[in-house]
TORKOL-4160 file (C-alpha; in steps of 0.2 Angstrom, whole numbers, padded with zeros to 4 digits, m for minus):
335
<pt num="1" X="0089" Y="0046" Z="0159"/>
<pt num="2" X="0097" Y="0040" Z="0143"/>
<pt num="3" X="0088" Y="0030" Z="0130"/>
<pt num="4" X="0099" Y="0016" Z="0121"/>
<pt num="5" X="0097" Y="0019" Z="0102"/>
<pt num="6" X="0092" Y="0001" Z="0093"/>
<pt num="7" X="0098" Y="m0003" Z="0076"/>
<pt num="8" X="0088" Y="m0010" Z="0061"/>
<pt num="9" X="0092" Y="m0021" Z="0048"/>
<pt num="10" X="0086" Y="m0015" Z="0032"/>
<pt num="11" X="0084" Y="m0025" Z="0017"/>
<pt num="12" X="0082" Y="m0020" Z="m0004"/>
<pt num="13" X="0079" Y="m0028" Z="m0018"/>
<pt num="14" X="0095" Y="m0024" Z="m0023"/>
<pt num="15" X="0106" Y="m0022" Z="m0006"/>
<pt num="16" X="0108" Y="m0021" Z="0014"/>
<pt num="17" X="0112" Y="m0009" Z="0027"/>
<pt num="18" X="0108" Y="m0004" Z="0045"/>
<pt num="19" X="0101" Y="0013" Z="0053"/>
<pt num="20" X="0101" Y="0020" Z="0070"/>
<pt num="21" X="0082" Y="0021" Z="0075"/>
<pt num="22" X="0076" Y="0018" Z="0093"/>
<pt num="23" X="0058" Y="0012" Z="0089"/>
<pt num="24" X="0051" Y="0016" Z="0107"/>
<pt num="25" X="0057" Y="0034" Z="0107"/>
<pt num="26" X="0056" Y="0040" Z="0089"/>
<pt num="27" X="0042" Y="0039" Z="0075"/>
<pt num="28" X="0037" Y="0032" Z="0060"/>
<pt num="29" X="0040" Y="0049" Z="0051"/>
<pt num="30" X="0058" Y="0050" Z="0059"/>
<pt num="31" X="0061" Y="0033" Z="0051"/>
<pt num="32" X="0053" Y="0037" Z="0035"/>
<pt num="33" X="0066" Y="0052" Z="0035"/>
<pt num="34" X="0080" Y="0042" Z="0039"/>
<pt num="35" X="0077" Y="0030" Z="0025"/>
<pt num="36" X="0074" Y="0043" Z="0013"/>
<pt num="37" X="0091" Y="0051" Z="0016"/>
<pt num="38" X="0099" Y="0034" Z="0017"/>
<pt num="39" X="0092" Y="0028" Z="0000"/>
<pt num="40" X="0093" Y="0045" Z="m0009"/>
<pt num="41" X="0104" Y="0037" Z="m0024"/>
<pt num="42" X="0097" Y="0022" Z="m0027"/>
<pt num="43" X="0079" Y="0027" Z="m0028"/>
<pt num="44" X="0082" Y="0044" Z="m0036"/>
<pt num="45" X="0077" Y="0057" Z="m0022"/>
<pt num="46" X="0060" Y="0048" Z="m0021"/>
<pt num="47" X="0053" Y="0050" Z="m0003"/>
<pt num="48" X="0051" Y="0033" Z="0008"/>
<pt num="49" X="0033" Y="0033" Z="0015"/>
<pt num="50" X="0016" Y="0022" Z="0015"/>
<pt num="51" X="0019" Y="0005" Z="0003"/>
<pt num="52" X="0038" Y="0006" Z="0005"/>
<pt num="53" X="0040" Y="m0005" Z="0021"/>
<pt num="54" X="0036" Y="m0023" Z="0026"/>
<pt num="55" X="0042" Y="m0034" Z="0041"/>
<pt num="56" X="0043" Y="m0051" Z="0045"/>
<pt num="57" X="0031" Y="m0060" Z="0061"/>
<pt num="58" X="0028" Y="m0076" Z="0065"/>
<pt num="59" X="0032" Y="m0081" Z="0048"/>
<pt num="60" X="0020" Y="m0069" Z="0037"/>
<pt num="61" X="0025" Y="m0053" Z="0030"/>
<pt num="62" X="0015" Y="m0038" Z="0037"/>
<pt num="63" X="0013" Y="m0019" Z="0030"/>
<pt num="64" X="0021" Y="m0004" Z="0039"/>
<pt num="65" X="0011" Y="0011" Z="0032"/>
<pt num="66" X="0003" Y="0022" Z="0045"/>
<pt num="67" X="0005" Y="0025" Z="0064"/>
<pt num="68" X="m0006" Y="0009" Z="0069"/>
<pt num="69" X="0005" Y="m0002" Z="0061"/>
<pt num="70" X="0021" Y="0006" Z="0069"/>
<pt num="71" X="0013" Y="0004" Z="0086"/>
<pt num="72" X="0009" Y="m0016" Z="0083"/>
<pt num="73" X="0026" Y="m0016" Z="0075"/>
<pt num="74" X="0035" Y="m0006" Z="0092"/>
<pt num="75" X="0023" Y="m0020" Z="0102"/>
<pt num="76" X="0030" Y="m0034" Z="0093"/>
<pt num="77" X="0048" Y="m0030" Z="0093"/>
<pt num="78" X="0045" Y="m0028" Z="0114"/>
<pt num="79" X="0040" Y="m0045" Z="0115"/>
<pt num="80" X="0055" Y="m0050" Z="0105"/>
<pt num="81" X="0066" Y="m0041" Z="0115"/>
<pt num="82" X="0058" Y="m0034" Z="0132"/>
<pt num="83" X="0061" Y="m0014" Z="0134"/>
<pt num="84" X="0078" Y="m0011" Z="0147"/>
<pt num="85" X="0088" Y="m0025" Z="0141"/>
<pt num="86" X="0103" Y="m0019" Z="0132"/>
<pt num="87" X="0113" Y="m0032" Z="0124"/>
<pt num="88" X="0128" Y="m0021" Z="0119"/>
<pt num="89" X="0132" Y="m0019" Z="0138"/>
<pt num="90" X="0134" Y="m0036" Z="0147"/>
<pt num="91" X="0141" Y="m0035" Z="0166"/>
<pt num="92" X="0158" Y="m0034" Z="0169"/>
<pt num="93" X="0155" Y="m0047" Z="0182"/>
<pt num="94" X="0150" Y="m0060" Z="0171"/>
<pt num="95" X="0165" Y="m0071" Z="0162"/>
<pt num="96" X="0169" Y="m0070" Z="0143"/>
<pt num="97" X="0161" Y="m0088" Z="0141"/>
<pt num="98" X="0145" Y="m0082" Z="0150"/>
<pt num="99" X="0146" Y="m0067" Z="0140"/>
<pt num="100" X="0148" Y="m0076" Z="0122"/>
<pt num="101" X="0134" Y="m0088" Z="0127"/>
<pt num="102" X="0120" Y="m0073" Z="0132"/>
<pt num="103" X="0127" Y="m0063" Z="0115"/>
<pt num="104" X="0124" Y="m0079" Z="0105"/>
<pt num="105" X="0105" Y="m0080" Z="0113"/>
<pt num="106" X="0100" Y="m0063" Z="0110"/>
<pt num="107" X="0087" Y="m0060" Z="0098"/>
<pt num="108" X="0093" Y="m0053" Z="0082"/>
<pt num="109" X="0090" Y="m0033" Z="0076"/>
<pt num="110" X="0073" Y="m0030" Z="0070"/>
<pt num="111" X="0073" Y="m0033" Z="0050"/>
<pt num="112" X="0065" Y="m0022" Z="0038"/>
<pt num="113" X="0061" Y="m0024" Z="0019"/>
<pt num="114" X="0061" Y="m0007" Z="0008"/>
<pt num="115" X="0055" Y="m0005" Z="m0009"/>
<pt num="116" X="0045" Y="0008" Z="m0020"/>
<pt num="117" X="0028" Y="m0001" Z="m0024"/>
<pt num="118" X="0030" Y="0007" Z="m0041"/>
<pt num="119" X="0046" Y="0002" Z="m0048"/>
<pt num="120" X="0047" Y="m0017" Z="m0054"/>
<pt num="121" X="0058" Y="m0029" Z="m0045"/>
<pt num="122" X="0075" Y="m0034" Z="m0052"/>
<pt num="123" X="0075" Y="m0049" Z="m0064"/>
<pt num="124" X="0090" Y="m0060" Z="m0067"/>
<pt num="125" X="0103" Y="m0055" Z="m0075"/>
<pt num="126" X="0101" Y="m0039" Z="m0064"/>
<pt num="127" X="0107" Y="m0044" Z="m0045"/>
<pt num="128" X="0093" Y="m0049" Z="m0031"/>
<pt num="129" X="0096" Y="m0047" Z="m0015"/>
<pt num="130" X="0095" Y="m0063" Z="m0005"/>
<pt num="131" X="0090" Y="m0056" Z="0010"/>
<pt num="132" X="0074" Y="m0047" Z="0003"/>
<pt num="133" X="0058" Y="m0056" Z="0008"/>
<pt num="134" X="0054" Y="m0061" Z="m0008"/>
<pt num="135" X="0071" Y="m0067" Z="m0014"/>
<pt num="136" X="0075" Y="m0075" Z="0001"/>
<pt num="137" X="0078" Y="m0094" Z="0000"/>
<pt num="138" X="0063" Y="m0099" Z="0009"/>
<pt num="139" X="0051" Y="m0091" Z="m0004"/>
<pt num="140" X="0062" Y="m0099" Z="m0016"/>
<pt num="141" X="0058" Y="m0117" Z="m0010"/>
<pt num="142" X="0040" Y="m0113" Z="m0009"/>
<pt num="143" X="0040" Y="m0109" Z="m0027"/>
<pt num="144" X="0052" Y="m0123" Z="m0031"/>
<pt num="145" X="0042" Y="m0137" Z="m0022"/>
<pt num="146" X="0025" Y="m0129" Z="m0032"/>
<pt num="147" X="0034" Y="m0132" Z="m0048"/>
<pt num="148" X="0039" Y="m0149" Z="m0044"/>
<pt num="149" X="0022" Y="m0154" Z="m0041"/>
<pt num="150" X="0016" Y="m0147" Z="m0057"/>
<pt num="151" X="0030" Y="m0156" Z="m0065"/>
<pt num="152" X="0018" Y="m0168" Z="m0075"/>
<pt num="153" X="0010" Y="m0155" Z="m0083"/>
<pt num="154" X="0015" Y="m0148" Z="m0102"/>
<pt num="155" X="0027" Y="m0135" Z="m0103"/>
<pt num="156" X="0013" Y="m0123" Z="m0110"/>
<pt num="157" X="0002" Y="m0126" Z="m0097"/>
<pt num="158" X="0016" Y="m0122" Z="m0084"/>
<pt num="159" X="0019" Y="m0105" Z="m0093"/>
<pt num="160" X="0002" Y="m0101" Z="m0092"/>
<pt num="161" X="m0001" Y="m0105" Z="m0073"/>
<pt num="162" X="0017" Y="m0096" Z="m0069"/>
<pt num="163" X="0008" Y="m0082" Z="m0078"/>
<pt num="164" X="m0009" Y="m0083" Z="m0069"/>
<pt num="165" X="0000" Y="m0084" Z="m0053"/>
<pt num="166" X="0012" Y="m0069" Z="m0054"/>
<pt num="167" X="m0005" Y="m0057" Z="m0060"/>
<pt num="168" X="m0015" Y="m0063" Z="m0047"/>
<pt num="169" X="0000" Y="m0060" Z="m0033"/>
<pt num="170" X="0008" Y="m0045" Z="m0039"/>
<pt num="171" X="m0010" Y="m0037" Z="m0040"/>
<pt num="172" X="m0006" Y="m0031" Z="m0056"/>
<pt num="173" X="m0025" Y="m0026" Z="m0060"/>
<pt num="174" X="m0032" Y="m0013" Z="m0050"/>
<pt num="175" X="m0050" Y="m0009" Z="m0049"/>
<pt num="176" X="m0052" Y="0011" Z="m0056"/>
<pt num="177" X="m0071" Y="0019" Z="m0057"/>
<pt num="178" X="m0077" Y="0033" Z="m0064"/>
<pt num="179" X="m0085" Y="0049" Z="m0055"/>
<pt num="180" X="m0080" Y="0067" Z="m0049"/>
<pt num="181" X="m0073" Y="0076" Z="m0037"/>
<pt num="182" X="m0076" Y="0095" Z="m0034"/>
<pt num="183" X="m0080" Y="0102" Z="m0050"/>
<pt num="184" X="m0071" Y="0090" Z="m0060"/>
<pt num="185" X="m0082" Y="0076" Z="m0069"/>
<pt num="186" X="m0078" Y="0062" Z="m0079"/>
<pt num="187" X="m0062" Y="0057" Z="m0068"/>
<pt num="188" X="m0054" Y="0040" Z="m0069"/>
<pt num="189" X="m0050" Y="0035" Z="m0050"/>
<pt num="190" X="m0039" Y="0021" Z="m0042"/>
<pt num="191" X="m0051" Y="0013" Z="m0028"/>
<pt num="192" X="m0036" Y="0004" Z="m0016"/>
<pt num="193" X="m0038" Y="0000" Z="0003"/>
<pt num="194" X="m0020" Y="m0002" Z="0002"/>
<pt num="195" X="m0020" Y="0018" Z="0004"/>
<pt num="196" X="m0027" Y="0027" Z="0021"/>
<pt num="197" X="m0035" Y="0043" Z="0013"/>
<pt num="198" X="m0041" Y="0052" Z="m0004"/>
<pt num="199" X="m0026" Y="0058" Z="m0014"/>
<pt num="200" X="m0026" Y="0069" Z="m0029"/>
<pt num="201" X="m0008" Y="0072" Z="m0039"/>
<pt num="202" X="0001" Y="0087" Z="m0039"/>
<pt num="203" X="m0004" Y="0090" Z="m0059"/>
<pt num="204" X="m0021" Y="0086" Z="m0056"/>
<pt num="205" X="m0024" Y="0097" Z="m0042"/>
<pt num="206" X="m0013" Y="0112" Z="m0052"/>
<pt num="207" X="m0024" Y="0109" Z="m0068"/>
<pt num="208" X="m0041" Y="0110" Z="m0059"/>
<pt num="209" X="m0038" Y="0124" Z="m0047"/>
<pt num="210" X="m0037" Y="0114" Z="m0031"/>
<pt num="211" X="m0019" Y="0121" Z="m0027"/>
<pt num="212" X="m0012" Y="0138" Z="m0038"/>
<pt num="213" X="m0005" Y="0132" Z="m0054"/>
<pt num="214" X="0012" Y="0141" Z="m0048"/>
<pt num="215" X="0012" Y="0133" Z="m0030"/>
<pt num="216" X="0032" Y="0128" Z="m0028"/>
<pt num="217" X="0035" Y="0111" Z="m0019"/>
<pt num="218" X="0041" Y="0121" Z="m0005"/>
<pt num="219" X="0024" Y="0129" Z="m0002"/>
<pt num="220" X="0015" Y="0111" Z="m0006"/>
<pt num="221" X="0028" Y="0101" Z="m0003"/>
<pt num="222" X="0038" Y="0084" Z="m0004"/>
<pt num="223" X="0040" Y="0084" Z="0016"/>
<pt num="224" X="0024" Y="0077" Z="0019"/>
<pt num="225" X="0006" Y="0074" Z="0014"/>
<pt num="226" X="m0004" Y="0089" Z="0012"/>
<pt num="227" X="m0021" Y="0092" Z="0017"/>
<pt num="228" X="m0029" Y="0103" Z="0004"/>
<pt num="229" X="m0048" Y="0103" Z="0011"/>
<pt num="230" X="m0064" Y="0093" Z="0011"/>
<pt num="231" X="m0071" Y="0091" Z="m0007"/>
<pt num="232" X="m0086" Y="0082" Z="m0014"/>
<pt num="233" X="m0084" Y="0066" Z="m0022"/>
<pt num="234" X="m0097" Y="0055" Z="m0032"/>
<pt num="235" X="m0095" Y="0040" Z="m0043"/>
<pt num="236" X="m0105" Y="0035" Z="m0059"/>
<pt num="237" X="m0118" Y="0020" Z="m0056"/>
<pt num="238" X="m0116" Y="0004" Z="m0065"/>
<pt num="239" X="m0133" Y="0000" Z="m0078"/>
<pt num="240" X="m0127" Y="m0018" Z="m0074"/>
<pt num="241" X="m0135" Y="m0025" Z="m0058"/>
<pt num="242" X="m0124" Y="m0035" Z="m0046"/>
<pt num="243" X="m0120" Y="m0052" Z="m0052"/>
<pt num="244" X="m0121" Y="m0059" Z="m0032"/>
<pt num="245" X="m0136" Y="m0065" Z="m0024"/>
<pt num="246" X="m0134" Y="m0057" Z="m0007"/>
<pt num="247" X="m0131" Y="m0040" Z="m0016"/>
<pt num="248" X="m0142" Y="m0027" Z="m0009"/>
<pt num="249" X="m0156" Y="m0021" Z="m0019"/>
<pt num="250" X="m0152" Y="m0003" Z="m0026"/>
<pt num="251" X="m0166" Y="0011" Z="m0027"/>
<pt num="252" X="m0180" Y="m0001" Z="m0033"/>
<pt num="253" X="m0187" Y="m0003" Z="m0015"/>
<pt num="254" X="m0192" Y="0016" Z="m0016"/>
<pt num="255" X="m0210" Y="0018" Z="m0022"/>
<pt num="256" X="m0211" Y="0024" Z="m0042"/>
<pt num="257" X="m0217" Y="0042" Z="m0040"/>
<pt num="258" X="m0203" Y="0045" Z="m0028"/>
<pt num="259" X="m0192" Y="0038" Z="m0039"/>
<pt num="260" X="m0199" Y="0047" Z="m0054"/>
<pt num="261" X="m0197" Y="0063" Z="m0042"/>
<pt num="262" X="m0180" Y="0058" Z="m0038"/>
<pt num="263" X="m0176" Y="0055" Z="m0056"/>
<pt num="264" X="m0181" Y="0073" Z="m0061"/>
<pt num="265" X="m0174" Y="0083" Z="m0048"/>
<pt num="266" X="m0158" Y="0074" Z="m0047"/>
<pt num="267" X="m0142" Y="0080" Z="m0055"/>
<pt num="268" X="m0131" Y="0066" Z="m0052"/>
<pt num="269" X="m0126" Y="0053" Z="m0040"/>
<pt num="270" X="m0126" Y="0059" Z="m0022"/>
<pt num="271" X="m0108" Y="0068" Z="m0018"/>
<pt num="272" X="m0100" Y="0063" Z="m0001"/>
<pt num="273" X="m0089" Y="0075" Z="0008"/>
<pt num="274" X="m0070" Y="0069" Z="0010"/>
<pt num="275" X="m0054" Y="0076" Z="0017"/>
<pt num="276" X="m0041" Y="0077" Z="0002"/>
<pt num="277" X="m0024" Y="0077" Z="0002"/>
<pt num="278" X="m0011" Y="0080" Z="m0010"/>
<pt num="279" X="0002" Y="0065" Z="m0014"/>
<pt num="280" X="0015" Y="0064" Z="m0027"/>
<pt num="281" X="0005" Y="0047" Z="m0035"/>
<pt num="282" X="0012" Y="0046" Z="m0054"/>
<pt num="283" X="m0002" Y="0034" Z="m0061"/>
<pt num="284" X="m0019" Y="0040" Z="m0056"/>
<pt num="285" X="m0026" Y="0059" Z="m0054"/>
<pt num="286" X="m0038" Y="0053" Z="m0038"/>
<pt num="287" X="m0033" Y="0038" Z="m0026"/>
<pt num="288" X="m0048" Y="0034" Z="m0013"/>
<pt num="289" X="m0041" Y="0025" Z="0002"/>
<pt num="290" X="m0049" Y="0015" Z="0015"/>
<pt num="291" X="m0056" Y="0031" Z="0023"/>
<pt num="292" X="m0068" Y="0033" Z="0006"/>
<pt num="293" X="m0070" Y="0014" Z="0007"/>
<pt num="294" X="m0076" Y="0013" Z="0024"/>
<pt num="295" X="m0088" Y="0029" Z="0022"/>
<pt num="296" X="m0098" Y="0022" Z="0007"/>
<pt num="297" X="m0098" Y="0005" Z="0015"/>
<pt num="298" X="m0090" Y="m0003" Z="m0002"/>
<pt num="299" X="m0089" Y="m0020" Z="m0003"/>
<pt num="300" X="m0078" Y="m0029" Z="m0014"/>
<pt num="301" X="m0078" Y="m0047" Z="m0019"/>
<pt num="302" X="m0065" Y="m0061" Z="m0027"/>
<pt num="303" X="m0077" Y="m0067" Z="m0036"/>
<pt num="304" X="m0079" Y="m0054" Z="m0049"/>
<pt num="305" X="m0067" Y="m0040" Z="m0046"/>
<pt num="306" X="m0077" Y="m0028" Z="m0057"/>
<pt num="307" X="m0093" Y="m0031" Z="m0044"/>
<pt num="308" X="m0092" Y="m0016" Z="m0032"/>
<pt num="309" X="m0107" Y="m0010" Z="m0021"/>
<pt num="310" X="m0109" Y="0004" Z="m0010"/>
<pt num="311" X="m0119" Y="m0004" Z="0003"/>
<pt num="312" X="m0125" Y="0013" Z="0009"/>
<pt num="313" X="m0135" Y="0016" Z="m0005"/>
<pt num="314" X="m0134" Y="m0001" Z="m0013"/>
<pt num="315" X="m0129" Y="0006" Z="m0029"/>
<pt num="316" X="m0117" Y="m0005" Z="m0040"/>
<pt num="317" X="m0103" Y="0006" Z="m0047"/>
<pt num="318" X="m0095" Y="0007" Z="m0065"/>
<pt num="319" X="m0079" Y="m0003" Z="m0063"/>
<pt num="320" X="m0064" Y="m0008" Z="m0072"/>
<pt num="321" X="m0048" Y="m0017" Z="m0071"/>
<pt num="322" X="m0033" Y="m0008" Z="m0077"/>
<pt num="323" X="m0015" Y="m0014" Z="m0080"/>
<pt num="324" X="m0001" Y="m0003" Z="m0078"/>
<pt num="325" X="0015" Y="m0002" Z="m0088"/>
<pt num="326" X="0030" Y="0009" Z="m0087"/>
<pt num="327" X="0040" Y="0016" Z="m0103"/>
<pt num="328" X="0049" Y="m0001" Z="m0105"/>
<pt num="329" X="0031" Y="m0012" Z="m0107"/>
<pt num="330" X="0035" Y="m0019" Z="m0090"/>
<pt num="331" X="0020" Y="m0022" Z="m0078"/>
<pt num="332" X="0020" Y="m0008" Z="m0064"/>
<pt num="333" X="0013" Y="m0017" Z="m0048"/>
<pt num="334" X="0003" Y="m0005" Z="m0036"/>
<pt num="335" X="0003" Y="m0012" Z="m0019"/>
């Protein structure tokens, strides 16, 4: 039985194009491969992967990062256009007028928005593709309305508010923690729920013996994430207790005698064994994603972004906010 191919409309901040991809018969990995080949030149050979894709559904923007997201995306497309319909092949018995009406009523192609999260968005006078969701007129109208409501403020106040708004919504400040991975101590790590696993950069892996220092890209390659085994990871506890009233007590509930024994016998924070993947992340040596956050039951709060508590032990973790900038001084968004 033949399977009809679907056409996906893809918008980047710089251009728009279409690709042939069957959302029900092909995988997310296949979609990444096709998009990587398509944007090879404009993104300097970088591979499309988690964090690059978003789509709109019911007026909201959704991430398309892993197989679970892709399953939901496929299901949603099927609700819009039930399987079995072939909009490109109307029955020959239908009049041309009816065919035109049917075609006009058909849903549009699925739309994806693509951009490398490690690259800044274009700003005027550079071209901005109005079909990309950030630059779409509907989003611009929202921003214009917000500016209109603030029209009575002084110019200096408006500029300050805009900077605060951009900083908050771009997630320029990212949480970083200190700790160890394997035999390597005092490593600054990115703590980010937007990533799925634990990753270490290729350079860090080579320098510290996680992979051979002469490993060629074909062996530990760029064709996808590479599992390099299970490694112990520990985080450096903070000397300052959590500021929130509902924070769990740390080890204060343990008897003083047992605490003294633990202190005497301990060689540092208790490590957590995690599966680690090699990645091409250029900004951080180690990235701690959702798998680690869920394992340690890490609680984050918007009240104080540096207040990070591991509920499995009650420890508050030493945390700092870091704002990344590229060589031109522009802020790099980490999604």
